[in-house]
C-alpha positions, 0 to 999 in steps of 0.5 A: 236473565242472561246478557241481552243479545247485541242484535236486540235494541227494541222489543214489543210486548203484547199484553204488557198489562198482564201478570207476566207482561208487567213482570217481564217488562220490569225485569228487562228494564232492570237487567237489559237497560239498553233496550227500549220496550214498547207495550201494547194493551187495550187500555193504556193505563195498564202498561206501566213498565214499558218505555212506550205504550200503544193502545191496540186490540189485536183482533180488530186494531191496526197492527201494522201501524203499531209495528211501524211505531214500535220498530221491534227487533223482537216480539213477545206475544203474551196477549191472550185470554189466559184462563181455562175457566174463562174459556169455558164460559166464553169460548167464542171470545177466547178464539177471537182474542187468542186465534184471530189476534194471533193470526193477524199479528203474525201476518203483520209481522211477516209483512212489516218485520221480517227477521224479527225474533218472535216468541209465542206464549202457548200453554202446556194445556195443549197436551190435554188427554195426552197427559193420561199416557205420558208424564212428564210429557215431552214436546214429541207427544201429540197435543190433545187439547180438552178445552177452548183455551187449550184449543185456541193456544194450539191453533195459535201455534199453527198460525205463527208456524205457518205464517212466520217460520219462513221469514222469522225465527219463531219460538213457541213456549208451552208454559206450565203452571206459574205463579207470583204476586199480582196474578189473577185470583182465577188461578189456584195459588193466588186464589188460595193466597187471597183467601188466606190473606183475608182471614189473616188481615181482615178477620174473614171466616176461617174457611178456604173454598177449593176445587179439586185438590187431588190434581197434580200440577207442575208449578214454576215461580214467576222468576223462573218463567222470566228467566226462561223468556230471557233465554228464549229471546237470546236463542231466537236472536241467534236463529234464522227463519225457523220454528222451535217448540219448548216446554217451560216446566219444573218437571216436578209434580205437586198435588193441589192439596200439598200446595194448599197445605204448604200455604196454610202451614206458612200462615200458622192458622187453623182453617176449614177446607170446603170444596166448592162445586163452582171451582171444579172443572169438567174433564179435569186432567189428573196429572200434568207434568212437563219435561223441559229437557229440550229447552234446558239443553238448548239454552242452559236455563234451569229453574232455581227459585226456592219454592218456600220463598216463592210461596212466602211472596204470595203473602206480601202486601 
């Protein structure tokens, strides 16, 4: 990541127990050692990389008390139900966590930490049907979300904009697909990697169960995403009260089939591919690619992790 902004001394990460939260906390501690990190989680045992830990349910807990304890110069709001599939079966819970929690956090930050930089992890999923008209898609294209998860993320964007933009520098990151070791197997690349590891290491049946292999998606290795968070933090720390929205994407589309073929090739195994109806999504978007030109111009960020090395990393134990 870029050098830490001199104005940042204390950072609060919500959802610090999650895949990105853990990796981001570890990266900040390694590269910005002068900064104190506080992580929130519903379960204290999940927050391992932060200096300080707070048990907090954003939808129902005392956020003001947590902010007084953390005294952050910047808040990275990562806590969310982050799975589209999970949102399909639990839309009410998704809105409770992703909208109610975000709104309550924004109101508490406005009251307790005016001026603190605020980063909100949104999703490229908010564009939804608009992908059918434009790809790669820019931030100027109107969102048209197609599922509860995407709608909850767009609602969260409105919440942080309307509540915080007049008192805090706010940056909304519309993150496209990203992957890395330790990611939940509900996501496609770790799902493939887990099945292939079981075949390789445990003698499992040589069958890979898949969903729609024809969909084209924009993937980033987790290292590029962590660098984007660092760049966004530096940008926010230099801003006054405002709100900016950026795509975080590679700009390159890969079919799910090509990703699976890459992974199978790297294991040098012979496997059978079986389409599992349970893994197919209703209203799946055929092609979703993001244009991150605006963020690159504002920060100098460039995705530079090597695809083959990132895929290899999914097989490390």
